[in-house]
PyMOL Python script that loads the backbone (N, CA, C, O; Angstrom):
from pymol import cmd

cmd.read_pdbstr("""\
ATOM      1  N   MET A   1     -33.773 176.651 189.560  1.00  0.00           N
ATOM      2  CA  MET A   1     -32.763 177.572 189.091  1.00  0.00           C
ATOM      3  C   MET A   1     -31.477 177.244 189.871  1.00  0.00           C
ATOM      4  O   MET A   1     -31.480 177.210 191.102  1.00  0.00           O
ATOM      5  N   THR A   2     -30.408 177.008 189.151  1.00  0.00           N
ATOM      6  CA  THR A   2     -29.147 176.685 189.794  1.00  0.00           C
ATOM      7  C   THR A   2     -28.523 177.958 190.370  1.00  0.00           C
ATOM      8  O   THR A   2     -28.959 179.073 190.085  1.00  0.00           O
ATOM      9  N   ILE A   3     -27.483 177.752 191.192  1.00  0.00           N
ATOM     10  CA  ILE A   3     -26.844 178.912 191.808  1.00  0.00           C
ATOM     11  C   ILE A   3     -26.139 179.770 190.750  1.00  0.00           C
ATOM     12  O   ILE A   3     -26.120 180.996 190.861  1.00  0.00           O
ATOM     13  N   THR A   4     -25.570 179.144 189.744  1.00  0.00           N
ATOM     14  CA  THR A   4     -24.911 179.911 188.672  1.00  0.00           C
ATOM     15  C   THR A   4     -25.948 180.731 187.892  1.00  0.00           C
ATOM     16  O   THR A   4     -25.708 181.897 187.580  1.00  0.00           O
ATOM     17  N   THR A   5     -27.063 180.141 187.587  1.00  0.00           N
ATOM     18  CA  THR A   5     -28.136 180.848 186.886  1.00  0.00           C
ATOM     19  C   THR A   5     -28.642 182.009 187.742  1.00  0.00           C
ATOM     20  O   THR A   5     -28.888 183.102 187.230  1.00  0.00           O
ATOM     21  N   SER A   6     -28.792 181.777 189.005  1.00  0.00           N
ATOM     22  CA  SER A   6     -29.254 182.853 189.909  1.00  0.00           C
ATOM     23  C   SER A   6     -28.286 184.016 189.967  1.00  0.00           C
ATOM     24  O   SER A   6     -28.699 185.176 189.962  1.00  0.00           O
ATOM     25  N   ILE A   7     -26.983 183.707 190.023  1.00  0.00           N
ATOM     26  CA  ILE A   7     -25.983 184.799 190.058  1.00  0.00           C
ATOM     27  C   ILE A   7     -25.990 185.596 188.787  1.00  0.00           C
ATOM     28  O   ILE A   7     -25.959 186.826 188.822  1.00  0.00           O
ATOM     29  N   VAL A   8     -26.031 184.908 187.651  1.00  0.00           N
ATOM     30  CA  VAL A   8     -26.055 185.607 186.361  1.00  0.00           C
ATOM     31  C   VAL A   8     -27.337 186.404 186.226  1.00  0.00           C
ATOM     32  O   VAL A   8     -27.295 187.542 185.760  1.00  0.00           O
ATOM     33  N   PHE A   9     -28.454 185.857 186.608  1.00  0.00           N
ATOM     34  CA  PHE A   9     -29.733 186.559 186.531  1.00  0.00           C
ATOM     35  C   PHE A   9     -29.729 187.784 187.443  1.00  0.00           C
ATOM     36  O   PHE A   9     -30.253 188.831 187.062  1.00  0.00           O
ATOM     37  N   TYR A  10     -29.152 187.675 188.633  1.00  0.00           N
ATOM     38  CA  TYR A  10     -29.065 188.817 189.556  1.00  0.00           C
ATOM     39  C   TYR A  10     -28.189 189.917 188.918  1.00  0.00           C
ATOM     40  O   TYR A  10     -28.520 191.100 188.999  1.00  0.00           O
ATOM     41  N   MET A  11     -27.095 189.526 188.299  1.00  0.00           N
ATOM     42  CA  MET A  11     -26.206 190.509 187.675  1.00  0.00           C
ATOM     43  C   MET A  11     -26.922 191.237 186.521  1.00  0.00           C
ATOM     44  O   MET A  11     -26.733 192.439 186.333  1.00  0.00           O
ATOM     45  N   VAL A  12     -27.726 190.519 185.767  1.00  0.00           N
ATOM     46  CA  VAL A  12     -28.477 191.152 184.675  1.00  0.00           C
ATOM     47  C   VAL A  12     -29.503 192.114 185.249  1.00  0.00           C
ATOM     48  O   VAL A  12     -29.663 193.221 184.735  1.00  0.00           O
ATOM     49  N   VAL A  13     -30.202 191.712 186.303  1.00  0.00           N
ATOM     50  CA  VAL A  13     -31.197 192.593 186.928  1.00  0.00           C
ATOM     51  C   VAL A  13     -30.500 193.810 187.526  1.00  0.00           C
ATOM     52  O   VAL A  13     -30.998 194.930 187.404  1.00  0.00           O
ATOM     53  N   TRP A  14     -29.336 193.600 188.180  1.00  0.00           N
ATOM     54  CA  TRP A  14     -28.595 194.705 188.767  1.00  0.00           C
ATOM     55  C   TRP A  14     -28.146 195.698 187.695  1.00  0.00           C
ATOM     56  O   TRP A  14     -28.274 196.908 187.878  1.00  0.00           O
ATOM     57  N   THR A  15     -27.631 195.199 186.597  1.00  0.00           N
ATOM     58  CA  THR A  15     -27.158 196.075 185.516  1.00  0.00           C
ATOM     59  C   THR A  15     -28.318 196.880 184.914  1.00  0.00           C
ATOM     60  O   THR A  15     -28.189 198.087 184.711  1.00  0.00           O
ATOM     61  N   LEU A  16     -29.435 196.228 184.630  1.00  0.00           N
ATOM     62  CA  LEU A  16     -30.584 196.934 184.084  1.00  0.00           C
ATOM     63  C   LEU A  16     -31.104 197.977 185.072  1.00  0.00           C
ATOM     64  O   LEU A  16     -31.492 199.074 184.670  1.00  0.00           O
ATOM     65  N   THR A  17     -31.112 197.644 186.347  1.00  0.00           N
ATOM     66  CA  THR A  17     -31.562 198.601 187.377  1.00  0.00           C
ATOM     67  C   THR A  17     -30.600 199.788 187.462  1.00  0.00           C
ATOM     68  O   THR A  17     -31.030 200.927 187.651  1.00  0.00           O
ATOM     69  N   PHE A  18     -29.320 199.525 187.324  1.00  0.00           N
ATOM     70  CA  PHE A  18     -28.356 200.612 187.357  1.00  0.00           C
ATOM     71  C   PHE A  18     -28.536 201.578 186.183  1.00  0.00           C
ATOM     72  O   PHE A  18     -28.367 202.788 186.335  1.00  0.00           O
ATOM     73  N   PHE A  19     -28.886 201.028 185.000  1.00  0.00           N
ATOM     74  CA  PHE A  19     -29.165 201.889 183.855  1.00  0.00           C
ATOM     75  C   PHE A  19     -30.381 202.768 184.117  1.00  0.00           C
ATOM     76  O   PHE A  19     -30.445 203.886 183.608  1.00  0.00           O
ATOM     77  N   VAL A  20     -31.322 202.302 184.879  1.00  0.00           N
ATOM     78  CA  VAL A  20     -32.522 203.084 185.203  1.00  0.00           C
ATOM     79  C   VAL A  20     -32.188 204.135 186.244  1.00  0.00           C
ATOM     80  O   VAL A  20     -32.638 205.276 186.137  1.00  0.00           O
ATOM     81  N   ILE A  21     -31.399 203.769 187.257  1.00  0.00           N
ATOM     82  CA  ILE A  21     -31.114 204.672 188.377  1.00  0.00           C
ATOM     83  C   ILE A  21     -30.014 205.705 188.045  1.00  0.00           C
ATOM     84  O   ILE A  21     -29.981 206.780 188.643  1.00  0.00           O
ATOM     85  N   ASN A  22     -29.133 205.387 187.113  1.00  0.00           N
ATOM     86  CA  ASN A  22     -27.985 206.248 186.825  1.00  0.00           C
ATOM     87  C   ASN A  22     -28.340 207.707 186.513  1.00  0.00           C
ATOM     88  O   ASN A  22     -27.642 208.598 186.998  1.00  0.00           O
ATOM     89  N   PRO A  23     -29.368 207.995 185.746  1.00  0.00           N
ATOM     90  CA  PRO A  23     -29.645 209.408 185.455  1.00  0.00           C
ATOM     91  C   PRO A  23     -30.278 210.177 186.640  1.00  0.00           C
ATOM     92  O   PRO A  23     -30.348 211.405 186.598  1.00  0.00           O
ATOM     93  N   LEU A  24     -30.721 209.500 187.653  1.00  0.00           N
ATOM     94  CA  LEU A  24     -31.360 210.167 188.788  1.00  0.00           C
ATOM     95  C   LEU A  24     -30.308 210.984 189.572  1.00  0.00           C
ATOM     96  O   LEU A  24     -29.131 210.626 189.637  1.00  0.00           O
ATOM     97  N   TRP A  25     -30.772 212.060 190.144  1.00  0.00           N
ATOM     98  CA  TRP A  25     -29.958 212.953 190.990  1.00  0.00           C
ATOM     99  C   TRP A  25     -28.780 213.526 190.205  1.00  0.00           C
ATOM    100  O   TRP A  25     -27.778 213.924 190.800  1.00  0.00           O
ATOM    101  N   GLN A  26     -28.887 213.573 188.881  1.00  0.00           N
ATOM    102  CA  GLN A  26     -27.798 214.069 188.049  1.00  0.00           C
ATOM    103  C   GLN A  26     -27.905 215.563 187.925  1.00  0.00           C
ATOM    104  O   GLN A  26     -28.977 216.081 187.613  1.00  0.00           O
ATOM    105  N   LYS A  27     -26.817 216.272 188.162  1.00  0.00           N
ATOM    106  CA  LYS A  27     -26.782 217.711 187.989  1.00  0.00           C
ATOM    107  C   LYS A  27     -25.605 218.023 187.064  1.00  0.00           C
ATOM    108  O   LYS A  27     -24.455 217.712 187.375  1.00  0.00           O
ATOM    109  N   SER A  28     -25.908 218.633 185.942  1.00  0.00           N
ATOM    110  CA  SER A  28     -24.854 218.907 184.965  1.00  0.00           C
ATOM    111  C   SER A  28     -24.053 220.141 185.368  1.00  0.00           C
ATOM    112  O   SER A  28     -24.454 220.911 186.241  1.00  0.00           O
ATOM    113  N   GLN A  29     -22.914 220.305 184.708  1.00  0.00           N
ATOM    114  CA  GLN A  29     -22.047 221.446 184.990  1.00  0.00           C
ATOM    115  C   GLN A  29     -22.748 222.744 184.570  1.00  0.00           C
ATOM    116  O   GLN A  29     -22.558 223.777 185.211  1.00  0.00           O
ATOM    117  N   SER A  30     -23.540 222.703 183.522  1.00  0.00           N
ATOM    118  CA  SER A  30     -24.228 223.924 183.098  1.00  0.00           C
ATOM    119  C   SER A  30     -25.314 224.315 184.121  1.00  0.00           C
ATOM    120  O   SER A  30     -25.542 225.502 184.355  1.00  0.00           O
ATOM    121  N   GLU A  31     -25.971 223.337 184.717  1.00  0.00           N
ATOM    122  CA  GLU A  31     -26.975 223.647 185.756  1.00  0.00           C
ATOM    123  C   GLU A  31     -26.286 224.172 187.013  1.00  0.00           C
ATOM    124  O   GLU A  31     -26.837 225.018 187.718  1.00  0.00           O
ATOM    125  N   HIS A  32     -25.104 223.681 187.290  1.00  0.00           N
ATOM    126  CA  HIS A  32     -24.353 224.084 188.489  1.00  0.00           C
ATOM    127  C   HIS A  32     -23.710 225.466 188.275  1.00  0.00           C
ATOM    128  O   HIS A  32     -23.466 226.207 189.227  1.00  0.00           O
ATOM    129  N   GLY A  33     -23.441 225.793 186.994  1.00  0.00           N
ATOM    130  CA  GLY A  33     -22.851 227.115 186.693  1.00  0.00           C
ATOM    131  C   GLY A  33     -21.345 227.121 186.677  1.00  0.00           C
ATOM    132  O   GLY A  33     -20.752 228.196 186.587  1.00  0.00           O
ATOM    133  N   ASP A  34     -20.684 225.963 186.761  1.00  0.00           N
ATOM    134  CA  ASP A  34     -19.215 225.917 186.782  1.00  0.00           C
ATOM    135  C   ASP A  34     -18.780 224.881 185.752  1.00  0.00           C
ATOM    136  O   ASP A  34     -18.733 223.691 186.064  1.00  0.00           O
ATOM    137  N   ILE A  35     -18.465 225.302 184.546  1.00  0.00           N
ATOM    138  CA  ILE A  35     -18.063 224.383 183.479  1.00  0.00           C
ATOM    139  C   ILE A  35     -16.564 224.305 183.455  1.00  0.00           C
ATOM    140  O   ILE A  35     -15.888 225.325 183.320  1.00  0.00           O
ATOM    141  N   VAL A  36     -16.020 223.083 183.586  1.00  0.00           N
ATOM    142  CA  VAL A  36     -14.563 222.862 183.531  1.00  0.00           C
ATOM    143  C   VAL A  36     -14.156 222.914 182.077  1.00  0.00           C
ATOM    144  O   VAL A  36     -14.784 222.270 181.237  1.00  0.00           O
ATOM    145  N   PRO A  37     -13.108 223.677 181.760  1.00  0.00           N
ATOM    146  CA  PRO A  37     -12.673 223.758 180.360  1.00  0.00           C
ATOM    147  C   PRO A  37     -12.243 222.362 179.828  1.00  0.00           C
ATOM    148  O   PRO A  37     -11.593 221.571 180.513  1.00  0.00           O
ATOM    149  N   GLY A  38     -12.646 222.123 178.581  1.00  0.00           N
ATOM    150  CA  GLY A  38     -12.333 220.872 177.958  1.00  0.00           C
ATOM    151  C   GLY A  38     -13.356 219.759 178.182  1.00  0.00           C
ATOM    152  O   GLY A  38     -13.182 218.645 177.688  1.00  0.00           O
ATOM    153  N   THR A  39     -14.407 220.056 178.915  1.00  0.00           N
ATOM    154  CA  THR A  39     -15.472 219.068 179.162  1.00  0.00           C
ATOM    155  C   THR A  39     -16.787 219.610 178.622  1.00  0.00           C
ATOM    156  O   THR A  39     -16.978 220.824 178.550  1.00  0.00           O
ATOM    157  N   PRO A  40     -17.704 218.707 178.239  1.00  0.00           N
ATOM    158  CA  PRO A  40     -19.004 219.209 177.753  1.00  0.00           C
ATOM    159  C   PRO A  40     -19.818 219.826 178.918  1.00  0.00           C
ATOM    160  O   PRO A  40     -19.638 219.465 180.081  1.00  0.00           O
ATOM    161  N   ALA A  41     -20.674 220.723 178.580  1.00  0.00           N
ATOM    162  CA  ALA A  41     -21.497 221.372 179.612  1.00  0.00           C
ATOM    163  C   ALA A  41     -22.462 220.390 180.270  1.00  0.00           C
ATOM    164  O   ALA A  41     -22.932 220.614 181.385  1.00  0.00           O
ATOM    165  N   SER A  42     -22.750 219.290 179.556  1.00  0.00           N
ATOM    166  CA  SER A  42     -23.701 218.312 180.116  1.00  0.00           C
ATOM    167  C   SER A  42     -23.010 217.288 181.030  1.00  0.00           C
ATOM    168  O   SER A  42     -23.687 216.410 181.564  1.00  0.00           O
ATOM    169  N   ALA A  43     -21.708 217.371 181.224  1.00  0.00           N
ATOM    170  CA  ALA A  43     -21.019 216.428 182.079  1.00  0.00           C
ATOM    171  C   ALA A  43     -21.475 216.618 183.546  1.00  0.00           C
ATOM    172  O   ALA A  43     -21.709 217.749 183.972  1.00  0.00           O
ATOM    173  N   PRO A  44     -21.601 215.534 184.307  1.00  0.00           N
ATOM    174  CA  PRO A  44     -22.102 215.698 185.665  1.00  0.00           C
ATOM    175  C   PRO A  44     -21.075 216.374 186.581  1.00  0.00           C
ATOM    176  O   PRO A  44     -19.867 216.232 186.392  1.00  0.00           O
ATOM    177  N   VAL A  45     -21.571 217.100 187.560  1.00  0.00           N
ATOM    178  CA  VAL A  45     -20.709 217.724 188.550  1.00  0.00           C
ATOM    179  C   VAL A  45     -20.182 216.647 189.504  1.00  0.00           C
ATOM    180  O   VAL A  45     -18.982 216.587 189.772  1.00  0.00           O
ATOM    181  N   ASP A  46     -21.056 215.820 190.000  1.00  0.00           N
ATOM    182  CA  ASP A  46     -20.718 214.722 190.882  1.00  0.00           C
ATOM    183  C   ASP A  46     -21.538 213.505 190.448  1.00  0.00           C
ATOM    184  O   ASP A  46     -22.767 213.567 190.430  1.00  0.00           O
ATOM    185  N   ALA A  47     -20.876 212.407 190.098  1.00  0.00           N
ATOM    186  CA  ALA A  47     -21.587 211.242 189.586  1.00  0.00           C
ATOM    187  C   ALA A  47     -22.332 210.474 190.700  1.00  0.00           C
ATOM    188  O   ALA A  47     -23.281 209.749 190.401  1.00  0.00           O
ATOM    189  N   MET A  48     -21.933 210.616 191.944  1.00  0.00           N
ATOM    190  CA  MET A  48     -22.565 209.954 193.076  1.00  0.00           C
ATOM    191  C   MET A  48     -22.695 208.448 192.862  1.00  0.00           C
ATOM    192  O   MET A  48     -23.766 207.875 193.064  1.00  0.00           O
ATOM    193  N   VAL A  49     -21.611 207.820 192.456  1.00  0.00           N
ATOM    194  CA  VAL A  49     -21.652 206.393 192.133  1.00  0.00           C
ATOM    195  C   VAL A  49     -21.973 205.513 193.349  1.00  0.00           C
ATOM    196  O   VAL A  49     -22.691 204.521 193.225  1.00  0.00           O
ATOM    197  N   ARG A  50     -21.446 205.874 194.508  1.00  0.00           N
ATOM    198  CA  ARG A  50     -21.735 205.063 195.718  1.00  0.00           C
ATOM    199  C   ARG A  50     -23.222 205.096 196.066  1.00  0.00           C
ATOM    200  O   ARG A  50     -23.813 204.057 196.363  1.00  0.00           O
ATOM    201  N   LYS A  51     -23.814 206.256 196.032  1.00  0.00           N
ATOM    202  CA  LYS A  51     -25.246 206.391 196.323  1.00  0.00           C
ATOM    203  C   LYS A  51     -26.077 205.595 195.306  1.00  0.00           C
ATOM    204  O   LYS A  51     -27.015 204.886 195.667  1.00  0.00           O
ATOM    205  N   LYS A  52     -25.708 205.732 194.033  1.00  0.00           N
ATOM    206  CA  LYS A  52     -26.461 205.042 192.994  1.00  0.00           C
ATOM    207  C   LYS A  52     -26.246 203.518 193.077  1.00  0.00           C
ATOM    208  O   LYS A  52     -27.184 202.749 192.862  1.00  0.00           O
ATOM    209  N   ALA A  53     -25.019 203.085 193.387  1.00  0.00           N
ATOM    210  CA  ALA A  53     -24.780 201.651 193.538  1.00  0.00           C
ATOM    211  C   ALA A  53     -25.530 201.083 194.726  1.00  0.00           C
ATOM    212  O   ALA A  53     -26.015 199.954 194.662  1.00  0.00           O
ATOM    213  N   PHE A  54     -25.637 201.848 195.819  1.00  0.00           N
ATOM    214  CA  PHE A  54     -26.397 201.379 196.974  1.00  0.00           C
ATOM    215  C   PHE A  54     -27.879 201.220 196.618  1.00  0.00           C
ATOM    216  O   PHE A  54     -28.470 200.177 196.897  1.00  0.00           O
ATOM    217  N   TRP A  55     -28.480 202.239 196.007  1.00  0.00           N
ATOM    218  CA  TRP A  55     -29.913 202.142 195.658  1.00  0.00           C
ATOM    219  C   TRP A  55     -30.172 201.124 194.582  1.00  0.00           C
ATOM    220  O   TRP A  55     -31.232 200.499 194.550  1.00  0.00           O
ATOM    221  N   THR A  56     -29.201 200.952 193.690  1.00  0.00           N
ATOM    222  CA  THR A  56     -29.318 199.923 192.662  1.00  0.00           C
ATOM    223  C   THR A  56     -29.344 198.548 193.335  1.00  0.00           C
ATOM    224  O   THR A  56     -30.144 197.695 192.952  1.00  0.00           O
ATOM    225  N   THR A  57     -28.499 198.324 194.312  1.00  0.00           N
ATOM    226  CA  THR A  57     -28.446 197.033 195.000  1.00  0.00           C
ATOM    227  C   THR A  57     -29.752 196.776 195.764  1.00  0.00           C
ATOM    228  O   THR A  57     -30.268 195.658 195.767  1.00  0.00           O
ATOM    229  N   VAL A  58     -30.266 197.806 196.398  1.00  0.00           N
ATOM    230  CA  VAL A  58     -31.529 197.661 197.154  1.00  0.00           C
ATOM    231  C   VAL A  58     -32.666 197.289 196.207  1.00  0.00           C
ATOM    232  O   VAL A  58     -33.383 196.318 196.449  1.00  0.00           O
ATOM    233  N   TRP A  59     -32.835 198.052 195.136  1.00  0.00           N
ATOM    234  CA  TRP A  59     -33.954 197.820 194.192  1.00  0.00           C
ATOM    235  C   TRP A  59     -33.754 196.521 193.432  1.00  0.00           C
ATOM    236  O   TRP A  59     -34.705 195.764 193.235  1.00  0.00           O
ATOM    237  N   ALA A  60     -32.514 196.252 192.999  1.00  0.00           N
ATOM    238  CA  ALA A  60     -32.249 195.031 192.227  1.00  0.00           C
ATOM    239  C   ALA A  60     -32.504 193.776 193.057  1.00  0.00           C
ATOM    240  O   ALA A  60     -32.995 192.776 192.533  1.00  0.00           O
ATOM    241  N   THR A  61     -32.174 193.822 194.337  1.00  0.00           N
ATOM    242  CA  THR A  61     -32.419 192.690 195.224  1.00  0.00           C
ATOM    243  C   THR A  61     -33.926 192.437 195.348  1.00  0.00           C
ATOM    244  O   THR A  61     -34.366 191.288 195.302  1.00  0.00           O
ATOM    245  N   GLY A  62     -34.705 193.490 195.503  1.00  0.00           N
ATOM    246  CA  GLY A  62     -36.138 193.348 195.581  1.00  0.00           C
ATOM    247  C   GLY A  62     -36.753 192.792 194.292  1.00  0.00           C
ATOM    248  O   GLY A  62     -37.578 191.879 194.333  1.00  0.00           O
ATOM    249  N   VAL A  63     -36.347 193.346 193.162  1.00  0.00           N
ATOM    250  CA  VAL A  63     -36.843 192.889 191.877  1.00  0.00           C
ATOM    251  C   VAL A  63     -36.424 191.436 191.649  1.00  0.00           C
ATOM    252  O   VAL A  63     -37.231 190.620 191.205  1.00  0.00           O
ATOM    253  N   PHE A  64     -35.180 191.117 191.950  1.00  0.00           N
ATOM    254  CA  PHE A  64     -34.711 189.748 191.777  1.00  0.00           C
ATOM    255  C   PHE A  64     -35.494 188.778 192.657  1.00  0.00           C
ATOM    256  O   PHE A  64     -35.851 187.689 192.207  1.00  0.00           O
ATOM    257  N   ALA A  65     -35.767 189.160 193.908  1.00  0.00           N
ATOM    258  CA  ALA A  65     -36.515 188.290 194.818  1.00  0.00           C
ATOM    259  C   ALA A  65     -37.915 187.990 194.258  1.00  0.00           C
ATOM    260  O   ALA A  65     -38.368 186.847 194.307  1.00  0.00           O
ATOM    261  N   VAL A  66     -38.582 188.990 193.740  1.00  0.00           N
ATOM    262  CA  VAL A  66     -39.897 188.764 193.172  1.00  0.00           C
ATOM    263  C   VAL A  66     -39.816 187.870 191.928  1.00  0.00           C
ATOM    264  O   VAL A  66     -40.605 186.937 191.786  1.00  0.00           O
ATOM    265  N   LEU A  67     -38.880 188.148 191.042  1.00  0.00           N
ATOM    266  CA  LEU A  67     -38.725 187.335 189.824  1.00  0.00           C
ATOM    267  C   LEU A  67     -38.317 185.903 190.171  1.00  0.00           C
ATOM    268  O   LEU A  67     -38.790 184.952 189.550  1.00  0.00           O
ATOM    269  N   PHE A  68     -37.439 185.754 191.162  1.00  0.00           N
ATOM    270  CA  PHE A  68     -37.007 184.438 191.582  1.00  0.00           C
ATOM    271  C   PHE A  68     -38.170 183.583 192.073  1.00  0.00           C
ATOM    272  O   PHE A  68     -38.292 182.415 191.705  1.00  0.00           O
ATOM    273  N   VAL A  69     -39.020 184.174 192.903  1.00  0.00           N
ATOM    274  CA  VAL A  69     -40.203 183.443 193.398  1.00  0.00           C
ATOM    275  C   VAL A  69     -41.125 183.086 192.259  1.00  0.00           C
ATOM    276  O   VAL A  69     -41.631 181.965 192.211  1.00  0.00           O
ATOM    277  N   VAL A  70     -41.361 184.010 191.332  1.00  0.00           N
ATOM    278  CA  VAL A  70     -42.235 183.737 190.206  1.00  0.00           C
ATOM    279  C   VAL A  70     -41.698 182.605 189.354  1.00  0.00           C
ATOM    280  O   VAL A  70     -42.452 181.736 188.917  1.00  0.00           O
ATOM    281  N   ILE A  71     -40.392 182.616 189.116  1.00  0.00           N
ATOM    282  CA  ILE A  71     -39.781 181.569 188.272  1.00  0.00           C
ATOM    283  C   ILE A  71     -39.674 180.243 189.021  1.00  0.00           C
ATOM    284  O   ILE A  71     -40.027 179.196 188.478  1.00  0.00           O
ATOM    285  N   GLU A  72     -39.204 180.279 190.227  1.00  0.00           N
ATOM    286  CA  GLU A  72     -38.902 179.052 190.980  1.00  0.00           C
ATOM    287  C   GLU A  72     -40.174 178.281 191.344  1.00  0.00           C
ATOM    288  O   GLU A  72     -40.165 177.050 191.333  1.00  0.00           O
ATOM    289  N   PHE A  73     -41.246 178.967 191.660  1.00  0.00           N
ATOM    290  CA  PHE A  73     -42.486 178.307 192.097  1.00  0.00           C
ATOM    291  C   PHE A  73     -43.523 178.249 190.975  1.00  0.00           C
ATOM    292  O   PHE A  73     -44.697 177.988 191.236  1.00  0.00           O
ATOM    293  N   ASP A  74     -43.104 178.490 189.732  1.00  0.00           N
ATOM    294  CA  ASP A  74     -43.957 178.376 188.553  1.00  0.00           C
ATOM    295  C   ASP A  74     -45.278 179.151 188.697  1.00  0.00           C
ATOM    296  O   ASP A  74     -46.344 178.659 188.327  1.00  0.00           O
ATOM    297  N   ILE A  75     -45.185 180.334 189.226  1.00  0.00           N
ATOM    298  CA  ILE A  75     -46.393 181.161 189.359  1.00  0.00           C
ATOM    299  C   ILE A  75     -46.883 181.594 187.966  1.00  0.00           C
ATOM    300  O   ILE A  75     -48.083 181.588 187.691  1.00  0.00           O
ATOM    301  N   VAL A  76     -45.947 181.963 187.107  1.00  0.00           N
ATOM    302  CA  VAL A  76     -46.248 182.255 185.703  1.00  0.00           C
ATOM    303  C   VAL A  76     -45.339 181.363 184.869  1.00  0.00           C
ATOM    304  O   VAL A  76     -44.118 181.384 185.027  1.00  0.00           O
ATOM    305  N   THR A  77     -45.951 180.573 183.973  1.00  0.00           N
ATOM    306  CA  THR A  77     -45.182 179.679 183.102  1.00  0.00           C
ATOM    307  C   THR A  77     -45.301 180.158 181.651  1.00  0.00           C
ATOM    308  O   THR A  77     -46.060 181.081 181.355  1.00  0.00           O
ATOM    309  N   LEU A  78     -44.563 179.536 180.775  1.00  0.00           N
ATOM    310  CA  LEU A  78     -44.660 179.877 179.373  1.00  0.00           C
ATOM    311  C   LEU A  78     -46.041 179.584 178.801  1.00  0.00           C
ATOM    312  O   LEU A  78     -46.523 180.294 177.919  1.00  0.00           O
ATOM    313  N   ASP A  79     -46.669 178.533 179.311  1.00  0.00           N
ATOM    314  CA  ASP A  79     -48.020 178.216 178.851  1.00  0.00           C
ATOM    315  C   ASP A  79     -49.012 179.332 179.213  1.00  0.00           C
ATOM    316  O   ASP A  79     -49.974 179.565 178.482  1.00  0.00           O
ATOM    317  N   ASP A  80     -48.782 180.008 180.317  1.00  0.00           N
ATOM    318  CA  ASP A  80     -49.648 181.128 180.687  1.00  0.00           C
ATOM    319  C   ASP A  80     -49.448 182.324 179.775  1.00  0.00           C
ATOM    320  O   ASP A  80     -50.356 183.144 179.635  1.00  0.00           O
ATOM    321  N   LEU A  81     -48.299 182.445 179.159  1.00  0.00           N
ATOM    322  CA  LEU A  81     -47.973 183.580 178.297  1.00  0.00           C
ATOM    323  C   LEU A  81     -48.357 183.367 176.849  1.00  0.00           C
ATOM    324  O   LEU A  81     -48.350 184.319 176.069  1.00  0.00           O
ATOM    325  N   LEU A  82     -48.692 182.147 176.466  1.00  0.00           N
ATOM    326  CA  LEU A  82     -49.046 181.859 175.096  1.00  0.00           C
ATOM    327  C   LEU A  82     -50.572 181.971 174.925  1.00  0.00           C
ATOM    328  O   LEU A  82     -51.329 181.132 175.413  1.00  0.00           O
ATOM    329  N   TRP A  83     -50.992 183.008 174.232  1.00  0.00           N
ATOM    330  CA  TRP A  83     -52.426 183.217 174.010  1.00  0.00           C
ATOM    331  C   TRP A  83     -52.875 182.659 172.669  1.00  0.00           C
ATOM    332  O   TRP A  83     -54.074 182.554 172.413  1.00  0.00           O
ATOM    333  N   THR A  84     -51.950 182.310 171.832  1.00  0.00           N
ATOM    334  CA  THR A  84     -52.295 181.750 170.522  1.00  0.00           C
ATOM    335  C   THR A  84     -51.724 180.341 170.469  1.00  0.00           C
ATOM    336  O   THR A  84     -50.877 179.969 171.282  1.00  0.00           O
ATOM    337  N   THR A  85     -52.193 179.574 169.511  1.00  0.00           N
ATOM    338  CA  THR A  85     -51.670 178.241 169.331  1.00  0.00           C
ATOM    339  C   THR A  85     -50.450 178.296 168.429  1.00  0.00           C
ATOM    340  O   THR A  85     -50.398 179.065 167.469  1.00  0.00           O
ATOM    341  N   LEU A  86     -49.490 177.483 168.752  1.00  0.00           N
ATOM    342  CA  LEU A  86     -48.303 177.423 167.933  1.00  0.00           C
ATOM    343  C   LEU A  86     -48.571 176.661 166.671  1.00  0.00           C
ATOM    344  O   LEU A  86     -49.465 175.815 166.644  1.00  0.00           O
ATOM    345  N   PRO A  87     -47.815 176.933 165.605  1.00  0.00           N
ATOM    346  CA  PRO A  87     -48.016 176.186 164.341  1.00  0.00           C
ATOM    347  C   PRO A  87     -47.796 174.675 164.533  1.00  0.00           C
ATOM    348  O   PRO A  87     -48.419 173.873 163.839  1.00  0.00           O
ATOM    349  N   SER A  88     -46.936 174.289 165.447  1.00  0.00           N
ATOM    350  CA  SER A  88     -46.679 172.868 165.664  1.00  0.00           C
ATOM    351  C   SER A  88     -47.859 172.160 166.347  1.00  0.00           C
ATOM    352  O   SER A  88     -47.968 170.934 166.298  1.00  0.00           O
ATOM    353  N   ASP A  89     -48.749 172.955 166.992  1.00  0.00           N
ATOM    354  CA  ASP A  89     -49.910 172.374 167.678  1.00  0.00           C
ATOM    355  C   ASP A  89     -51.145 172.287 166.763  1.00  0.00           C
ATOM    356  O   ASP A  89     -52.169 171.739 167.171  1.00  0.00           O
ATOM    357  N   ARG A  90     -51.063 172.800 165.582  1.00  0.00           N
ATOM    358  CA  ARG A  90     -52.230 172.778 164.677  1.00  0.00           C
ATOM    359  C   ARG A  90     -52.381 171.479 163.970  1.00  0.00           C
ATOM    360  O   ARG A  90     -53.311 171.310 163.180  1.00  0.00           O
TER     361      ARG A  90
END
""", "prot")
cmd.dss("prot")
cmd.show_as("cartoon", "prot")
cmd.util.cbc("prot")
cmd.orient("prot")
């Protein structure tokens, strides 16, 4: 895996991890009891982006490290994932 591929792959893992972590610790304005006029009641009171970005970086680095080792050292290959024969092999 080249350095460019690694960087792009890490960014994809980071983004997907952020989508998973983003709804955590979310408290809406309706749950808090203070709705700002002109905003939906489901809008967050505090987005906590720094906290979420920190935990996203921690988890994404761990997930990336595991995936990098699996890909780089051929622990799982495409041949391992093919349980059927391809039409070209018949």
